[in-house]
TISE-899100 format. One record per residue: x, y, z of N, C-alpha, C in turn; residue in one letter. Coordinates in nm, 3 decimals, padded with zeros to 5 digits. Last residue first. Layout:
! TISE-899100
REC,n.x,n.y,n.z,ca.x,ca.y,ca.z,c.x,c.y,c.z,residuo
REC,X,Y,Z,X,Y,Z,X,Y,Z,A
...
! end
This chain:
! TISE-899100
REC,n.x,n.y,n.z,ca.x,ca.y,ca.z,c.x,c.y,c.z,residuo
REC,-02.281,00.996,02.496,-02.270,01.072,02.607,-02.321,01.011,02.739,X
REC,-02.129,00.865,02.227,-02.249,00.843,02.336,-02.179,00.951,02.451,X
REC,-01.997,00.817,01.889,-01.986,00.857,02.021,-02.144,00.876,02.079,X
REC,-01.845,00.643,01.653,-01.963,00.654,01.724,-01.957,00.704,01.846,X
REC,-01.706,00.732,01.350,-01.666,00.704,01.491,-01.827,00.707,01.528,X
REC,-01.593,00.649,01.003,-01.689,00.673,01.110,-01.671,00.641,01.242,X
REC,-01.450,00.773,00.713,-01.420,00.755,00.844,-01.561,00.748,00.932,X
REC,-01.385,00.708,00.387,-01.496,00.772,00.477,-01.460,00.703,00.612,X
REC,-01.178,00.790,00.103,-01.187,00.748,00.253,-01.306,00.795,00.316,X
REC,-01.050,00.691,-00.182,-01.195,00.807,-00.120,-01.187,00.720,00.009,X
REC,-00.740,00.778,-00.353,-00.834,00.699,-00.272,-00.943,00.784,-00.191,X
REC,-00.563,00.721,-00.633,-00.659,00.790,-00.579,-00.737,00.742,-00.488,X
REC,-00.377,00.542,-00.745,-00.314,00.649,-00.666,-00.415,00.738,-00.625,X
REC,-00.613,00.457,-00.994,-00.468,00.429,-00.914,-00.416,00.551,-00.867,X
REC,-00.939,00.536,-00.900,-00.832,00.536,-00.985,-00.708,00.500,-00.913,X
REC,-01.089,00.455,-00.658,-01.172,00.486,-00.803,-01.060,00.473,-00.903,X
REC,-01.090,00.295,-00.409,-00.966,00.337,-00.501,-01.028,00.355,-00.625,X
REC,-01.209,00.325,-00.086,-01.234,00.302,-00.221,-01.126,00.369,-00.295,X
REC,-01.272,00.232,00.254,-01.173,00.299,00.149,-01.194,00.248,00.032,X
REC,-01.357,00.336,00.574,-01.388,00.272,00.411,-01.338,00.325,00.333,X
REC,-01.310,00.255,00.898,-01.265,00.341,00.788,-01.331,00.268,00.672,X
REC,-01.466,00.303,01.221,-01.423,00.205,01.119,-01.411,00.320,00.998,X
REC,-01.373,00.343,01.595,-01.430,00.401,01.470,-01.394,00.291,01.353,X
REC,-01.341,00.354,01.884,-01.223,00.370,01.790,-01.267,00.418,01.629,X
REC,-01.612,00.575,01.976,-01.558,00.431,01.947,-01.433,00.461,01.844,X
REC,-01.592,00.817,02.262,-01.628,00.757,02.095,-01.551,00.622,02.097,X
REC,-01.555,00.898,02.494,-01.671,00.892,02.461,-01.707,00.825,02.319,X
REC,-01.252,00.893,02.510,-01.339,00.839,02.611,-01.499,00.801,02.559,X
REC,-01.150,01.053,02.301,-01.083,00.946,02.362,-01.168,00.868,02.477,X
REC,-01.350,01.254,02.248,-01.327,01.140,02.163,-01.237,01.020,02.215,X
REC,-01.576,01.371,02.418,-01.445,01.380,02.423,-01.416,01.230,02.364,X
REC,-01.817,01.614,02.231,-01.764,01.503,02.282,-01.614,01.489,02.335,X
REC,-01.848,01.893,02.158,-01.883,01.862,02.295,-01.835,01.738,02.343,X
REC,-01.807,01.924,01.887,-01.952,01.900,01.904,-01.966,01.862,02.060,X
REC,-01.539,01.895,01.840,-01.625,02.063,01.833,-01.756,02.051,01.871,X
REC,-01.524,01.622,01.877,-01.471,01.723,01.970,-01.529,01.868,01.974,X
REC,-01.617,01.556,01.634,-01.684,01.507,01.748,-01.658,01.580,01.851,X
REC,-01.430,01.680,01.467,-01.593,01.689,01.432,-01.651,01.670,01.593,X
REC,-01.209,01.529,01.545,-01.225,01.690,01.550,-01.336,01.746,01.542,X
REC,-01.253,01.269,01.463,-01.238,01.311,01.611,-01.255,01.461,01.648,X
REC,-01.257,01.310,01.174,-01.390,01.265,01.246,-01.390,01.309,01.413,X
REC,-01.015,01.380,01.132,-01.121,01.489,01.107,-01.260,01.444,01.165,X
REC,-00.879,01.151,01.193,-00.862,01.263,01.283,-00.970,01.397,01.270,X
REC,-00.969,00.966,01.016,-01.016,00.920,01.149,-00.997,01.072,01.236,X
REC,-00.876,01.125,00.781,-01.009,01.085,00.782,-01.046,01.069,00.939,X
REC,-00.582,01.079,00.818,-00.666,01.222,00.818,-00.811,01.207,00.820,X
REC,-00.546,00.830,00.806,-00.514,00.910,00.933,-00.592,01.011,00.940,X
REC,-00.628,00.747,00.540,-00.705,00.687,00.662,-00.688,00.791,00.786,X
REC,-00.416,00.904,00.405,-00.601,00.959,00.388,-00.652,00.884,00.501,X
REC,-00.215,00.788,00.476,-00.245,00.939,00.514,-00.365,00.976,00.496,X
REC,-00.231,00.522,00.382,-00.231,00.564,00.530,-00.269,00.716,00.584,X
REC,-00.216,00.611,00.115,-00.359,00.535,00.153,-00.362,00.562,00.313,X
REC,00.017,00.725,00.051,-00.102,00.814,00.046,-00.214,00.748,00.099,X
REC,00.209,00.521,00.078,00.175,00.618,00.179,00.083,00.702,00.167,X
REC,00.039,00.240,-00.069,00.149,00.358,-00.095,00.103,00.447,00.037,X
REC,00.080,-00.111,-00.004,00.002,00.009,-00.012,00.112,00.143,-00.010,X
! end
C-alpha cells in the first residue's frame, strides 16, 4: 500500500475526532475507535470515509 493510503486513512479518522470534539464529545473516552471505508476509484487516488460512534 502506498503512503497516500495511510495518510488519507489517518486524516479521515482525525477529522472525525475533531468534529466530535467540536460538538462537545471527548473522543478518547466517549467515542468508538471507529471504522474506515476506503475505495480506490483510480490508481493513486483514494476515497476514504471514517465513522466513529460517540455517546454521552
